[in-house]
C-alpha positions as CSV (number, residue, x, y, z in Angstrom):
1,M,0.1,-0.3,0.2
2,K,1.5,3.4,-1.1
3,T,0.3,6.3,0.8
4,I,0.2,9.9,-0.9
5,I,-0.2,13.1,0.8
6,K,-0.9,16.3,-0.9
7,S,-2.3,20.2,-0.7
8,P,-5.5,19.9,-2.3
9,T,-4.2,22.7,-4.6
10,D,-1.5,19.8,-5.9
11,C,-4.4,17.2,-6.6
12,T,-6.2,16.8,-9.8
13,D,-10.0,16.7,-10.2
14,N,-9.7,12.9,-10.1
15,E,-8.6,12.8,-6.7
16,I,-10.4,15.8,-5.1
17,D,-13.4,13.6,-7.2
18,T,-12.5,10.4,-5.1
19,F,-11.7,12.2,-1.7
20,V,-15.4,13.6,-1.8
21,R,-16.9,10.9,-3.0
22,M,-15.1,8.5,-0.4
23,T,-16.1,11.0,2.7
24,E,-19.8,11.0,1.7
25,E,-19.6,7.1,1.5
26,G,-17.8,7.1,5.3
27,G,-21.4,9.1,6.1
28,Q,-19.7,10.6,9.4
29,V,-20.0,14.5,7.9
30,R,-22.7,16.5,6.6
31,T,-22.1,17.1,2.9
32,Y,-23.5,21.1,3.1
33,Q,-20.2,22.5,1.3
34,L,-18.4,19.2,1.4
35,R,-16.0,20.1,-2.0
36,S,-14.9,23.5,-0.9
37,K,-14.1,22.2,2.9
38,I,-11.8,19.6,1.8
39,L,-10.8,22.2,-0.9
40,R,-9.5,24.6,2.2
41,A,-7.6,21.3,4.0
42,Q,-4.0,21.7,4.3
43,K,-3.1,18.5,3.1
44,L,-5.1,15.4,1.9
45,V,-3.8,11.8,2.9
46,F,-4.8,8.7,0.2
47,I,-4.1,5.2,0.4
48,Y,-3.6,3.5,-2.2
49,D,-3.7,-0.4,-3.4
50,N,-2.5,-0.5,-7.1
51,E,-4.0,2.0,-8.7
52,S,-7.3,1.8,-6.2
53,C,-7.7,4.7,-3.6
54,V,-8.7,2.5,-0.9
55,A,-8.5,4.9,2.7
56,I,-8.2,8.8,3.0
57,A,-7.6,11.5,5.7
58,A,-7.2,14.8,5.7
59,L,-5.5,17.5,8.4
60,K,-8.4,19.9,8.2
61,T,-8.4,23.6,8.8
62,P,-11.3,24.5,10.9
63,A,-13.4,27.5,10.9
64,D,-12.8,29.8,14.5
65,S,-16.1,29.0,15.1
66,Y,-16.4,25.4,14.6
67,K,-13.4,25.1,16.8
68,A,-14.5,27.5,19.4
69,K,-18.0,25.2,19.8
70,V,-15.6,21.8,20.1
71,F,-13.4,23.4,22.7
72,N,-16.1,24.8,24.8
73,A,-18.4,21.9,24.4
74,A,-15.2,19.8,25.7
75,D,-14.5,22.7,28.4
76,V,-11.3,23.1,27.6
77,Q,-11.8,26.8,26.0
78,D,-8.1,27.5,27.4
79,K,-6.6,25.3,24.6
80,L,-8.8,26.4,21.5
81,T,-5.9,28.9,20.7
82,S,-2.9,26.1,20.7
83,Y,-5.0,23.8,17.7
84,H,-4.7,25.1,14.1
85,F,-5.6,21.9,12.0
86,E,-7.9,18.8,13.0
87,I,-7.8,15.8,11.9
88,G,-10.9,14.6,9.7
89,Y,-12.6,13.0,6.7
90,I,-10.8,9.2,8.0
91,Y,-12.4,6.9,6.0
92,A,-11.5,3.2,4.8
93,T,-12.7,0.6,2.3
94,V,-10.0,-1.6,3.4
95,S,-9.4,-2.6,6.9
96,G,-5.7,-3.0,8.7
97,V,-4.9,0.9,7.1
98,G,-5.6,2.9,10.4
99,N,-2.0,3.0,11.4
100,Q,-0.7,4.3,7.8
101,L,-3.7,7.0,7.9
102,M,-2.5,8.2,11.1
103,E,1.2,7.9,10.1
104,G,0.5,9.9,6.9
105,V,-1.9,12.6,9.0
106,I,1.2,13.0,11.2
107,E,3.4,13.5,8.6
108,A,1.2,16.1,6.9
109,S,1.1,18.1,10.3
110,E,4.5,18.8,10.7
111,E,5.1,18.8,13.9
112,S,2.1,21.0,14.3
113,A,-0.6,21.1,17.4
114,I,-3.4,18.9,15.7
115,F,-6.8,17.7,17.4
116,A,-9.5,15.5,16.9
117,T,-13.2,14.5,17.7
118,T,-14.4,11.0,17.7
119,R,-17.8,9.0,18.9
120,D,-17.1,8.0,22.1
121,S,-18.2,4.6,20.6
122,N,-15.9,4.8,18.2
123,A,-13.4,1.7,19.3
124,V,-11.0,2.1,16.5
125,M,-10.1,6.2,17.3
126,Q,-10.2,5.7,20.7
127,H,-7.4,3.3,20.0
128,L,-5.4,5.0,17.5
129,L,-5.2,8.7,18.6
130,P,-3.7,8.4,21.9
131,K,-1.4,5.5,20.4
132,F,-0.4,8.8,18.4
133,G,0.2,10.9,20.7
134,L,-3.4,12.8,20.8
135,N,-4.8,12.4,24.3
136,K,-8.9,13.9,25.5
137,L,-8.8,17.0,26.4
138,G,-11.8,18.0,28.4
139,K,-15.3,16.2,28.8
140,S,-17.2,14.4,26.0
141,Y,-20.2,16.0,24.8
142,K,-23.3,16.0,22.7
143,N,-22.8,15.9,19.0
144,D,-25.2,18.4,17.7
145,S,-27.9,16.1,17.0
146,G,-27.9,14.9,20.8
147,K,-27.6,11.5,19.4
148,Y,-24.3,10.5,20.9
149,L,-21.6,11.6,22.9
150,L,-18.1,12.9,21.4
151,G,-15.0,13.4,22.6
152,L,-12.1,15.9,21.8
153,F,-8.2,14.6,21.6
154,G,-5.3,16.5,21.0
155,N,-1.7,16.5,20.8
156,E,-0.7,19.0,23.5
157,T,2.9,20.5,22.9
């Protein structure tokens, strides 16, 4: 499996289309203005098995309003300005690539402070994030619909 890390501006239209399609398949994010959000990302991570893209992740540049909402909900407002990038849009069509995806995102961050949110029920991410130096910050909080709890993780520097 091969990892490719690119800025969205360096991606082909086909690569962006693939990233959007796979993000939508993952079903974990709102699709409203998804393409423009992906194009604002710092870096996109693709994992290929031969010619087929089997996994994606992004180092996102979150809106200040979103960041404030998340850090306030987790009751760690004092840490808000420490983080500039967010790990997101993680999706794989095959199992066993979580470590490779995380390695790609960590490499793309170039040692910047990064954060991520994940469902408390997502055992894979609850395991992977601390393994790569992102520990839980604050308390869990309800998602916008109130249907599940989210945890905020960060690699405090």
